[in-house]
N, C-alpha and C positions, 0 to 999 in steps of 0.2 A: 823366751821368744816363741818357742813352739806352742806353749800354753796359750799365749796371747792370740796366736793365729787360730788355734782351735776354738777359742772362745768367740773370736770374730765370726768364724764360719757358722757356729751354732746360733749366734744371735742373728746373723744374716738370714739363716733358714727360717727362724721364727718370724722375722720381720716380713719376709716374702709372703708367708702365710697370712700375717696380719694385714698386709697391703691387699692381698687378694680378697679378704673378707670386708675390709673397710671401704673399698671403692674410693669415692671422692671425699668421704667424711673421715679423713685421717686425724689421728690424735697428734697434737703438736709435739708431744714427748717422743713419739715414734719418729717424727721428722728429725728431731734433735739427735736421737740415737742413730738414725740412719746416716746423718751427716758425719757423726763421730766415727762410725764404722768405716765409711768411705775414706775419711781422712787417714785412719789407721791403715787401711788396705793400701792406700797410695804410698805410705811410708814403707810398709813391708815390701811392696813391689819395687820401690827405689833401692832398697837394700839388696833384694834379689838381683835386680838389674846390674847394680854396681859389682856385686860378687861375680856374676856371670861374665861381665865385660872384662874384668881383670883376668879371669880364666882364659877367655878367648885371646886376649892380647898375649898372655904367657905362652899359649900353645900355637899361636899363629906361625912363627918361624918354622917350627917342626912340621906343621901341617903343610906348609908351602913346599918344604923339601920333600916330604913324602909324596905330595901331588906330582912334583916334577919326576921323581923316581918312578912312580906308577905310570906316568905318561910315557916315559922312555921305554918301560917294559912293554906297554901296549904297542908302541910303535915297532919294537923289535918283533913282537909276536905277529903283528900284521905283515911285516916283511917276510917272516918265515912261512906263515900259513896262507897269506894272501893269494899267491899264484896257484896253490893247490885248490883253493876254494873256487877261483874263477875257472880252473880246468874242469873241476867237477860240475860246475854250472853249465859249461859248454857241452860237456858230455851228456848231461840231462836233456839239453835242448836238442841235440842231434839224435 
């Protein structure tokens, strides 16, 4: 899989250079190769997306619990340090 991706990137780089020099007079073979590469890139992207989507779904409950925990910690910290902050601000203004 990694080898295929590397080959696709190398060929893509060569094709971009070829397109830059060819302008409007492209060779049909290059168009065929380009469509093949884009099709393979879409397949690779779908595999990556599927893998990442599974990971996100697996980690989602833990992340939600961690977020709630962090939220409560911040609320507690604000309750503790909030009045002292406002008192210091009032002292600065006076």
